[in-house]
C-alpha positions, 0 to 999 in steps of 0.5 A: 705376742703369741695369740695362737690358740689352736682353734684356728684354720691354718693355711700352709704350704702355699706360696703367698703373694700378700700384695702388702707393700709392708710385708717385709715388716711382718713378724712371725707370731711365735718367734718374732722373726721377720717373715720378710726374710723369706720374701723372694718377690718384694713387689708382690709381697711374696712369702714362702714357708709361712702359715696363715691362721684364720679365726672368725673370718679374719686373719688372726696371725702369720707365722713361720711354718717351721715354728709351728712344727717346732712347737708341735702345734695342732689346729682345728683344720689345716689347708695344705696348699702343696705349693700352690699360689695364694693371693687375696681374693680378687676384687672387681671394682666396676661392673654392671652385672644386673641388666635385661637383654643384650646388645649383640646386634649393636656390636654387629652394627659397630663392626659394620662401621657405626660408632658407639656415639651414633648408635646411642644418638639413634636410640640404641646404646644404654636406652635399649638396655633400659627398655629391656631392664624395665620390662624384666621382672626382678626374678628374671634379672636375678637369674641372668645376673647369677650366671654372670657372677658365677663366672667371676666367682670361678676366677677367684673374685670374692668382692664385686661392685655392681652398678644400677643405671639401666632403670633410670626411674625410681622403681627400676633403679631400686629393683636393680639395687635389690637384685645386686644386694640379693646377689651378695646375700645368696652367693659367697661374695661381698657386693658393693651396690652403686647407684648410677641413675645419672647414666643417661637421660631417661626416655621420659626426660628426652631433651630435658637433661636438667630436669632429669638430673633434678629428678635424680637429686630430688627423688632417686638418690634420697630413696635409694640411699639405704640400698647403696654405698656410692653414687656414680655419674657418666660425664660425657658428650653423650651423657651429662655435663660437668655442672649436672655431674656436680649437682649429683655429687653434691646431693650424694654427699648430703646422704653420706654416700661415696662418689665415683665417676665415669670420666674422660672415656670418649673425650676430655670433660674435666670430670675426673678432676672435678670428682677428685676435688669433691672427694671421689674414691675413684675415677673410671675409664680415663683414656683422655685424662690429662697430665694435670688431671693425673696430678689432681687424682694423686693429690686427692688420693682418688683411684684411677680405675682402668677398664681395658675391656671397654677400650678393646670392645669399642676399638679405641685408640687413645690409651690412659696416660699410664706414665703420668699416673705412675709419676703422680703415684695414683693408685691404679685399679683394674675392673671388668666394666661388665656390661651389655654394650661396651664391655660384655666381659666376664673374666677379670683375669683377662682384664689383667692381661689386657691391662698389661698388653694394651696399656703397658702395666706390669704384671704386679701393677695389674694384680695390685689393680685387682686386689689392694688398689681395687679395694681402695677404689671401693674404700675397703682397703682396711679390710680386704685387698691384701694378706694382713693380720686382722683383715678378712680371710678372703683368699684365692688359690691358684695352680701356678707358682708365680703371680705373673702367671695369673695375667700371662695366659689368655683363655685359661682359668688357673683357679684352685678355689677361693675362700670367703671369710676363711671358708671354701666358696661353693656356688 
């Protein structure tokens, strides 16, 4: 059983929240004794007195610290937590970090009584960002997005999904995807790029949404397939209908791409159930989700990604049906939805707090929503999202003792540093 070689980097002295529901079954690499015997908070998979061995960017083993000491083992490097909390690296599974300009003036208009839908119908909203994004150079988009991603990295985020959707033509959508992927190359973060060409009807196709969807299916998806891992669509009264959304998903699946959907945000369209029945990995927003939809998501294994930032910034009243999601055992993820119009948010921890205070999630549900369930929303839960042997050594460390403290405070940042593939992140 013993696979300890001495070449590992060892993390010890931490209070570890594995976010692994099976943590009580983990055995010490040296003694075979269950580490779960030291678990004090089962819901977080908390382990005390446990060390993590990392080699080659992956978690190689977990062992009782007293067994390491008893065997007088030495290692290539030891990281001593001195009682700090260690969690999986946080995952922001829904963001729009790449865009030009901002929409502060529209925010001001909303505060003066104009609705989000009214602004969109008057040529504002997404289309105003489309104009600014098309006009921006690739380098300009990279530089502004770099500032945003640094804010997330500073809070222990090690994986982020970034959507396109502010180009709405082939060249601009590809430009956004290149910037997203470059962020993953130049910063210590994994980036999952998602094509959201079906975000709004492009200016060239105003009055002809079917024609634009045909363009998305015939041109944009085929030529973007190598630059993204998933395709998203916005199904709503101000965007696309069910039939148009289904066409986008059918085309995406022909190229082997995952599908996900912006659904049930402003009204009930049935898009979440449609997407789930087509194999979507996540359905996002979901304020107007029905009980029947919840049953469909649970049956199909689709993750419900909640976006409290948009709910808050748009001053919405309809809350996602948390009780029905729980009843149907739907995994719940939490994300920033960072975007210039409806959620200018750059703090995933704040979203965890809002998910608790606005939607009624427990702290454990919120933290699971930023770790293991966020990984599920990206179909990456076999490699990240929890502390488990053979998963990536993506860790976040914190100046707190209890996991609940991460989503308790508002406005502070308790980060003590993050590790990507076992190496301390610098940016």
